N, C-alpha and C positions, 0 to 999 in steps of 0.2 A: 668421187666418182671416180670408175677404172683403177683404181689402186689399190685391191683384195689382192690377185695375185702376190706384187710387193709387201704387201703386211702381211700375206700368210709364210710367205717366203723367211719376213727377219722375224716370226714366232715359229720359225720350223725346231729348234732346241725344246722350245717350252712344250709345243704339240706332241711332239715324239713320246716324250717322258710323260706330259699328266691325260691325251689324249681327250682332250676337249669337246663338249657338242662344240660345234662350229656351225653359223650362221650368216650367210653372206650374198652380196647381190649378184644374180647371175644376169649382165645387160650386156646382150649381143648391138646394141644400137648405140649402146656406149661406144661399144668397141669398136666400130663404125667412124664412128666421129672423130675418135682419136687418135684413131689408128693404128691401135695395139690389140694383142690376144687377150688382154684381162682374165674374160672368162673362161675361156679356154684350157689357159694356164694354170688360173686359179685350177679348176674342174680336174686338170693332169695332174696336179699338184698333189691335191686333196687323194684322187685316186691314189696313186702310188702310196701314198701315207695307210692305203689300206683301211681306205673311210668309205661308208656305200652314201650317197647324196642321196637326198628327196628332195624335187621340186617342194615348194609349200605354194600350193590351191585353193582360192577363197579361206583360206584359216583354217581351211579343218583338214583335205585333203592330201595326203602325202604322195607322189607320183615315183617310184624310183626313176632314178635315173643314172640308169645305165654308159650310157655313151655322150662325150659332148654333142652339142644339136646347135650350131649357131642359125637354124629357122625358131626356134623356141622365142617364145616373147620372155620381155623380160621380165624375172621373177626374183622371190629369195629363193634359196638353197639352206637345208639346213641337212648336215653330219652328222654321224652316227662312226668312230672305229668300228671294226669287226669286232674289236675283242671285248666291248661294251655297249652290244644291241638292246634298246629299249624292248623288254618284254614287248608292248603291243606290235615289235615288227617282225617277233618270230612268230606271234599270234595271232591270226588276224582278227580273232575274235575281242581280245583281252583291248577296252576303250574305245569300245568302236561307236560308243557316243560321242569321241573327241575326234577320235582322227579314223579318215577312211585311209585305207589302203591302195593302191592303183598295180 
């Protein structure tokens, strides 16, 4: 809890080399408890590495996150490197029975 940024930072070389899909917990409420901007730092770190980030909502809806927002409810974020975006993110009709893109 609250260590996502440190873990991502520790894996920076691997992330840069392989561009894996990343899922992390976005939790501004925990950030307040531990007095550390973990979610904000993780979001900015991943964005600088040219990843697109999506909130996972109700296990089936992906919501594009262009900017950090401390007012969002805690959630999981899935991240795809811009060089390796899945087809369903580029074509909103593809896999529409699996995901909804907003």
